[in-house]
C-alpha positions as CSV (number, residue, x, y, z in Angstrom):
1,X,98.8,117.7,132.6
2,X,96.3,114.8,132.0
3,X,97.7,111.3,131.1
4,X,96.5,111.9,127.5
5,X,98.4,115.2,127.3
6,X,101.5,113.6,128.9
7,X,101.5,110.8,126.3
8,X,101.1,113.2,123.3
9,X,103.8,115.5,124.7
10,X,106.2,112.6,125.2
11,X,105.6,111.1,121.8
12,X,106.0,114.6,120.2
13,X,109.2,115.4,122.1
14,X,110.6,112.0,121.1
15,X,109.8,112.4,117.4
16,X,107.5,109.4,117.3
17,X,105.4,108.7,114.2
18,X,101.8,108.6,115.6
19,X,98.3,109.8,115.2
20,X,95.5,110.4,117.6
21,X,92.1,108.8,116.9
22,X,89.0,110.3,118.6
23,X,86.2,107.8,119.1
24,X,83.2,107.0,121.4
25,X,84.4,105.9,124.9
26,X,85.4,102.2,124.7
27,X,87.9,100.1,126.6
28,X,87.2,96.6,125.3
29,X,89.8,95.4,122.8
30,X,87.5,94.1,120.1
31,X,85.1,97.1,120.1
32,X,87.8,99.8,120.2
33,X,89.8,98.2,117.4
34,X,86.8,98.4,115.2
35,X,86.3,102.2,115.8
36,X,90.0,102.8,115.4
37,X,90.1,100.9,112.1
38,X,92.9,98.6,113.4
39,X,93.1,94.9,114.0
40,X,92.5,93.6,117.5
41,X,96.0,92.1,117.4
42,X,97.5,95.6,117.0
43,X,95.9,96.8,120.2
44,X,98.3,97.1,123.1
45,X,96.5,95.6,126.1
46,X,98.2,97.0,129.2
47,X,97.7,95.0,132.4
48,X,99.0,96.0,135.8
49,X,100.4,92.9,137.6
50,X,101.5,92.7,141.2
51,X,104.8,90.9,141.4
52,X,106.6,89.9,144.6
53,X,110.3,89.7,144.9
54,X,111.2,92.8,142.8
55,X,111.9,96.4,143.6
56,X,108.6,97.7,142.2
57,X,105.3,96.5,143.7
58,X,103.9,96.0,140.2
59,X,104.8,95.8,136.5
60,X,102.9,96.8,133.4
61,X,102.5,93.8,131.1
62,X,101.8,94.7,127.4
63,X,100.5,92.2,124.9
64,X,98.1,92.0,121.9
65,X,94.5,92.9,122.6
66,X,93.4,89.4,121.4
67,X,95.7,87.5,123.7
68,X,95.7,86.7,127.4
69,X,98.7,87.2,129.7
70,X,100.5,84.2,131.2
71,X,101.2,85.4,134.7
72,X,103.9,82.9,135.3
73,X,105.7,84.2,132.2
74,X,105.3,87.8,133.3
75,X,106.7,87.0,136.8
76,X,109.7,85.1,135.2
77,X,110.4,88.0,132.8
78,X,111.0,90.4,135.7
79,X,112.7,87.7,137.9
80,X,110.0,87.9,140.5
81,X,108.7,85.1,142.8
82,X,105.0,85.3,142.6
83,X,102.4,87.5,140.9
84,X,98.8,88.2,140.1
85,X,96.6,90.9,138.5
86,X,96.4,94.1,140.5
87,X,93.0,95.1,141.7
88,X,91.4,97.9,139.7
89,X,91.9,100.5,142.4
90,X,95.6,99.8,142.6
91,X,96.0,99.8,138.8
92,X,94.3,103.1,138.7
93,X,96.4,104.5,141.5
94,X,99.7,103.4,139.9
95,X,98.8,104.6,136.3
96,X,96.5,107.5,136.9
97,X,94.1,106.0,134.4
98,X,90.9,104.0,134.6
99,X,91.1,100.3,133.6
100,X,90.6,100.1,129.8
101,X,92.4,103.4,129.3
102,X,95.8,102.3,130.7
103,X,98.5,103.0,128.1
104,X,101.4,100.6,127.5
105,X,103.9,102.9,129.1
106,X,104.6,104.2,132.6
107,X,104.0,107.9,132.8
108,X,105.6,108.1,136.3
109,X,108.5,105.9,135.5
110,X,107.8,103.9,138.6
111,X,106.1,101.0,136.8
112,X,108.5,98.7,134.9
113,X,107.1,97.7,131.5
114,X,107.4,94.2,130.0
115,X,106.1,93.7,126.4
116,X,105.3,90.5,124.6
117,X,107.9,89.7,122.0
118,X,105.4,88.3,119.5
119,X,103.1,91.3,119.8
120,X,106.0,93.7,119.1
121,X,107.1,91.7,116.0
122,X,103.6,91.3,114.5
123,X,102.7,94.8,113.2
124,X,104.5,97.9,112.0
125,X,102.0,100.0,114.1
126,X,100.4,99.4,117.5
127,X,97.3,101.1,118.9
128,X,96.2,101.9,122.4
129,X,93.8,103.9,124.5
130,X,95.8,106.9,125.5
131,X,94.9,107.5,129.1
132,X,91.2,108.0,128.4
133,X,88.5,105.9,126.9
134,X,87.7,108.2,124.0
135,X,91.2,108.8,122.6
136,X,93.6,106.3,121.1
137,X,97.1,106.6,119.7
138,X,98.2,104.6,116.7
139,X,102.0,104.7,116.5
140,X,105.0,103.0,114.9
141,X,106.0,99.9,116.8
142,X,109.7,100.7,116.5
143,X,109.1,104.2,118.0
144,X,107.2,102.6,120.9
145,X,110.2,100.3,121.6
146,X,112.7,103.1,121.2
147,X,110.8,105.5,123.6
148,X,109.5,103.0,126.2
149,X,112.4,100.6,126.1
150,X,110.3,97.8,127.6
151,X,111.8,94.5,128.8
152,X,110.8,92.1,126.0
153,X,109.8,88.5,126.6
154,X,107.2,85.9,125.7
155,X,104.4,86.7,128.2
156,X,101.2,85.8,126.3
157,X,99.4,82.6,127.0
158,X,99.3,80.1,124.2
159,X,96.4,80.6,121.7
160,X,93.6,78.1,122.6
161,X,92.4,75.9,119.8
162,X,88.8,76.4,118.9
163,X,86.7,73.3,119.2
164,X,84.7,72.5,116.0
């Protein structure tokens, strides 16, 4: 089964409230939110981060599409020692998906998930590319939390003030 099929199967089996949106291939948060008809802040950006000092070689950090990850906070959330973003080839190897299509859940179960608390509290629905660049899932946030059971912590960098 493809990653997309695995995601749809999982969500269906778990009774999630979700819909699939077909769209032109897109992996950038701003552009894909427009074609999905969602806000950028609803988009679940999933970043593979290498973390030393934990059992798994990496974690999946999930935050709003319009925010940046604070790597120190990601590392602290999983009680690691040091961390950084995984190179694209490692991210693709661990997730089975190209960068930009990585979903905010671990299909293999080998990649711990840590989600930003503010992101999960912000919207009733989240949206994400579902293992491919031309298919997205929009689903109830509470179903995402119930099914994925991510560690929840503040992992987003502070919003930068815009100079006028």
